[in-house]
C-alpha positions as CSV (number, residue, x, y, z in Angstrom):
1,M,43.5,2.7,-28.8
2,P,44.2,-1.2,-29.1
3,N,42.2,-2.7,-31.5
4,S,41.4,-6.1,-29.8
5,E,40.8,-7.5,-27.1
6,E,44.0,-9.3,-26.5
7,E,45.8,-6.1,-26.6
8,K,44.5,-4.7,-23.8
9,T,46.5,-4.4,-20.7
10,C,46.1,-2.7,-17.0
11,A,48.7,-0.1,-17.7
12,Q,45.8,1.0,-20.5
13,C,43.1,1.3,-17.7
14,R,41.8,3.9,-15.7
15,H,41.4,1.9,-12.5
16,F,45.6,0.9,-13.1
17,R,47.4,3.1,-10.4
18,R,51.7,2.6,-11.2
19,H,53.8,2.4,-8.4
20,Y,56.7,4.5,-8.5
21,V,60.4,4.7,-6.6
22,C,62.4,7.7,-5.7
23,E,65.6,7.5,-7.2
24,G,68.3,10.0,-6.2
25,G,65.8,11.6,-3.6
26,R,64.7,13.7,-6.2
27,R,62.9,12.1,-9.3
28,F,60.4,9.5,-9.1
29,V,60.7,6.3,-11.8
30,P,58.0,4.3,-12.8
31,L,58.0,0.8,-12.1
32,G,56.4,-2.1,-13.8
33,R,53.9,-2.5,-10.8
34,G,50.8,-1.3,-9.8
35,H,47.4,-1.7,-8.6
36,C,44.1,-2.1,-9.5
37,G,41.0,0.3,-7.7
38,A,37.8,-1.5,-9.4
39,P,36.3,-3.0,-7.3
40,R,39.2,-3.3,-4.8
41,L,42.9,-3.3,-4.4
42,R,44.5,-5.3,-6.2
43,D,48.6,-6.0,-6.6
44,K,49.3,-6.0,-10.8
45,D,51.8,-5.7,-13.4
46,A,51.5,-3.0,-15.9
47,D,51.4,-5.8,-19.1
48,T,49.0,-8.2,-17.5
49,P,46.1,-8.5,-19.5
50,A,43.0,-6.7,-19.1
51,C,40.2,-8.2,-16.9
52,G,36.5,-7.6,-17.6
53,R,36.4,-4.3,-15.4
54,F,38.9,-2.6,-18.0
55,S,38.1,0.9,-18.6
56,G,39.9,2.7,-21.4
57,R,41.6,6.0,-19.9
58,P,40.7,9.2,-21.3
59,E,43.2,10.5,-24.1
60,G,43.0,14.6,-22.6
61,K,43.7,13.5,-19.0
62,K,46.5,10.9,-20.2
63,A,48.4,14.1,-22.2
64,E,47.4,16.6,-19.3
65,K,49.5,14.2,-16.8
66,A,52.5,13.2,-18.9
67,D,53.0,17.4,-19.6
68,G,52.8,18.3,-15.9
């Protein structure tokens, strides 16, 4: 988890949804872009500094998604 306000990015926020592209018709590759769903859809880069609506991702959920 980031230590300071400057280190927080959209990619670390629970509202950020990363976009993917299908490669070779068999696997999805993450892009550096996505969208924010708080409170409405906005396109964002993953490394965009976090806004005032930042809410960190729960550690357990992030681990579950990586595993499966």
